[in-house]
Structures are given as structure tokens and as C-alpha cells.
C-alpha positions in Angstrom: 0.0 0.0 0.0 2.8 2.5 0.9 5.4 0.9 -1.3 6.0 2.8 -4.4 7.8 1.2 -7.3 9.8 3.1 -9.8 8.5 3.0 -13.3 9.9 0.1 -15.4 11.7 1.1 -18.5 11.3 -1.1 -21.5 14.9 -0.3 -22.5 17.8 -1.6 -20.4 20.4 0.9 -19.4 23.0 1.7 -22.1 26.3 0.0 -21.6 29.5 1.8 -22.6 31.5 0.2 -25.3 34.6 1.0 -27.3 34.0 2.7 -30.6 34.4 0.7 -33.8 37.2 3.0 -34.8 39.1 2.3 -31.6 38.5 -1.5 -32.1 39.8 -1.2 -35.7 42.8 0.7 -34.6 43.7 -1.8 -31.9 43.4 -4.8 -34.3 45.3 -3.0 -37.1 48.0 -2.1 -34.6 48.3 -5.6 -33.4 48.4 -7.0 -36.9 51.0 -4.5 -37.9 53.2 -5.4 -34.9 52.9 -9.1 -35.7 53.8 -8.5 -39.3 56.8 -6.4 -38.4 58.0 -9.0 -36.0 57.4 -11.8 -38.4 59.2 -9.9 -41.2 62.2 -9.2 -38.9 62.4 -12.8 -37.7 61.9 -14.3 -41.2 64.8 -12.2 -42.6 66.9 -12.6 -39.4 70.6 -13.2 -40.4 72.5 -15.7 -38.5 72.0 -19.2 -37.3 68.7 -21.1 -37.4 69.0 -21.7 -33.6 69.0 -17.9 -33.0 65.9 -17.5 -35.2 64.1 -20.4 -33.4 65.1 -18.9 -30.0 63.7 -15.5 -31.0 60.5 -16.9 -32.3 60.0 -18.9 -29.1 60.8 -15.7 -27.1 58.3 -13.6 -29.0 55.6 -16.2 -28.6 56.4 -16.6 -24.9 56.2 -12.9 -24.4 52.9 -12.7 -26.2 51.3 -15.4 -24.1 52.7 -13.9 -21.0 51.1 -10.6 -21.9 47.7 -12.1 -22.2 48.0 -14.1 -19.0 49.3 -11.0 -17.1 46.5 -8.8 -18.5 43.8 -11.3 -17.4 45.4 -11.7 -14.0 45.6 -8.0 -13.3 42.1 -7.4 -14.5 40.7 -10.3 -12.5 42.5 -9.0 -9.4 40.6 -5.7 -9.8 37.3 -7.5 -9.5 38.1 -10.0 -6.8 40.9 -10.6 -4.3 40.6 -14.4 -4.6 44.0 -14.8 -6.3 46.6 -16.5 -4.4 49.9 -14.7 -3.9 51.8 -17.7 -5.4 49.7 -17.3 -8.6 50.6 -13.6 -8.8 54.3 -14.7 -8.5 53.9 -17.2 -11.3 52.1 -14.7 -13.6 54.5 -11.8 -12.9 57.5 -14.1 -12.9 56.5 -15.6 -16.2 56.2 -12.2 -17.7 59.6 -11.1 -16.3 61.3 -14.3 -17.5 59.8 -14.0 -21.0 60.8 -10.4 -21.4 64.2 -11.0 -19.8 65.2 -14.1 -21.8 63.9 -12.6 -25.1 65.9 -9.4 -24.4 69.0 -11.3 -23.4 68.7 -13.4 -26.6 68.3 -10.4 -28.7 71.3 -8.6 -27.1 73.6 -11.6 -27.4 72.9 -12.3 -31.1 75.7 -11.7 -33.5 73.9 -9.3 -35.8 74.2 -5.6 -36.7 73.1 -3.0 -34.1 70.5 -1.7 -36.6 68.9 -5.1 -36.9 68.9 -5.5 -33.2 67.2 -2.1 -32.9 64.6 -3.1 -35.4 63.8 -6.4 -33.7 63.8 -4.7 -30.3 61.4 -1.9 -31.3 59.1 -4.3 -33.1 59.1 -6.7 -30.2 58.2 -3.9 -27.7 55.5 -2.7 -30.1 54.1 -6.2 -30.2 54.0 -6.4 -26.4 52.4 -3.0 -26.1 49.8 -3.7 -28.8 49.1 -7.0 -27.2 48.3 -5.4 -23.8 46.0 -2.9 -25.6 44.3 -5.8 -27.5 43.8 -7.8 -24.3 42.2 -4.8 -22.6 39.9 -4.1 -25.5 38.8 -7.7 -25.8 38.2 -7.9 -22.0 36.2 -4.6 -22.1 34.1 -5.9 -25.0 33.4 -9.1 -23.0 32.5 -7.2 -19.8 30.2 -4.9 -21.8 28.4 -7.9 -23.4 27.9 -9.4 -19.9 26.7 -6.1 -18.5 24.3 -5.7 -21.4 22.9 -9.3 -20.9 22.5 -8.7 -17.2 20.7 -5.4 -17.8 18.4 -7.0 -20.4 17.6 -9.9 -18.0 16.8 -7.5 -15.2 14.5 -5.4 -17.5 12.8 -8.6 -18.6 12.3 -9.7 -15.0 10.9 -6.4 -14.1 8.4 -6.5 -17.0 7.4 -10.1 -16.0 6.9 -9.0 -12.4 4.9 -6.0 -13.4 2.7 -8.1 -15.7 2.2 -10.6 -12.8 1.3 -7.8 -10.4 -1.2 -6.2 -12.9 -2.9 -9.5 -13.5 -3.1 -10.2 -9.8 -4.8 -6.9 -9.2 -7.5 -7.6 -11.8 
């Protein structure tokens, strides 16, 4: 009798999303970084063992970036992570970056080529962090949108149930 319900909107609340232009820029940047790294590694002078080491290092760094991004983002939403897991994630990232950098520095190639590989490698790492964040933001926005739509539908169903009860 005294309870007053807020009016139910038929439209769920808008969920903020990245613009299509930003998403395109992130994907193009990541693709460019991968192609620059791939080109540098494909034309890498020296021994096949060095080339294989650098490819493994780049892949290790790339996977470590995505794992670290997920771990840091998950830590923002919940404190359920164990300290040992944080050590594994951050340690894996540090080892990947350290070994790849060490391998790059010890290679017997020109300084110009080392600079090219180093810059393209850091560009790859940077664009991978941005891509991971963009993908996670899109996922969280889709979840928020689904939750908002489900709440709106539940409210409509409850409102219909209350109006049929009062008749």
C-alpha cells in the first residue's frame, strides 16, 4: 500500500562500449606489430638456432602478456587470487621479457637489426596489452548488457504478474 515502485523502462540501461574506430585501430596495430616481428624474424641473419630462440621468445612474451592482462584485470574485480599465482604470472612475464631481451642482445647481428627487432618486439608487447584490454572490455560490456536485459525482462514479468493479480 505504501510501497511505491519506480516506473519500469522497456529499454535496459546503455552499456559503454569502445567505438568501432578504436577497435579497428587496436586490431590493425596488433596485426602491424605481428607482421613487423614476423618480417624481422623471417629475414633474421645468423643461425637457425638464433631464429628459433627469438620466435619462441616472442611467442612466450605474447602469451605472458595475455595471462598477465587477465590476472591484473581479475585482481581488480576480486581478491581471490593466491599470492603464489601472482608470483607465477608476474614471474613468467619477467622471465619471458628478460630471456627474449637477453637473446636479442647476445645475437651476433648488426646493431641496426637489433634495434629493429627490439622496437618491433616492444611494439608487439604494447599492442598485445591494448588488445587484451579491448577484448576484455568488450566481454564485460556484453555481460553487463545481458544482465541489464535480463533485469529489465524480470521487471516486466513482475509488473505483468502484479497487474494480472490486481484484476
